[in-house]
C-alpha positions in Angstrom: -16.4 55.9 15.4 -15.0 59.1 14.1 -11.3 60.1 14.2 -12.4 63.7 14.8 -12.6 64.8 18.4 -15.8 66.4 19.6 -15.1 69.8 21.0 -16.6 72.9 22.6 -14.9 76.1 21.4 -15.6 79.3 23.3 -14.8 82.4 21.2 -15.4 86.1 20.8 -17.4 86.9 17.7 -17.4 90.2 15.8 -20.8 91.8 16.0 -22.7 95.0 15.2 -23.5 97.2 18.2 -26.4 99.1 16.8 -28.4 99.1 13.6 -27.8 102.9 13.1 -26.0 105.8 14.7 -25.1 105.6 18.4 -23.2 107.6 21.0 -19.9 106.3 22.2 -21.2 105.4 25.6 -23.9 103.2 24.0 -21.2 100.8 22.8 -21.2 97.6 25.0 -17.7 97.0 26.5 -18.4 93.2 26.9 -17.5 90.8 24.1 -20.0 88.7 22.2 -19.2 85.2 23.6 -20.1 82.3 21.5 -19.8 78.5 22.1 -19.6 76.2 19.2 -19.9 72.4 19.6 -18.8 70.0 16.9 -16.1 67.8 15.3 -12.6 69.3 15.2 -11.0 69.3 11.8 -7.3 69.7 12.6 -5.0 71.5 10.2 -7.8 72.4 7.8 -7.0 76.1 7.6 -3.9 78.0 8.9 -4.5 80.2 11.9 -8.1 78.9 12.5 -9.8 76.4 14.6 -12.2 74.5 12.2 -15.2 72.7 13.6 -17.9 70.9 11.7 -21.5 70.7 13.0 -22.1 67.2 11.5 -19.9 64.4 10.1 -21.3 61.9 7.6 -20.5 58.2 7.6 -18.5 58.8 4.4 -16.3 61.4 6.1 -18.0 64.5 4.5 -18.6 67.6 6.8 -21.6 69.8 7.2 -21.9 73.2 8.9 -18.2 74.0 9.0 -17.1 77.0 11.1 -13.6 78.5 10.7 -12.8 80.5 13.8 -9.6 82.7 13.7 -7.3 81.5 16.5 -7.0 85.1 17.9 -10.8 85.0 18.7 -10.6 81.6 20.5 -10.8 81.8 24.3 -10.8 78.1 25.0 -11.1 74.7 23.3 -12.3 71.8 25.4 -12.4 68.1 24.2 -15.7 66.6 25.1 
């Protein structure tokens, strides 16, 4: 069994509004909400929540996301 907690992180991602020019009122006021599920890697990077998609038996990680803490809306242990 892994020492890494399985988590669901809800966060606001940066995103492009349009592919080209747009009027100000075409900009969506709602955030781009993302949920990432994976294994929490505590203290891996300052000011970030770091989550790996997969964890190998030898302890290596795959699909690592480093989410700035200012973008995190919630973190739930599964």
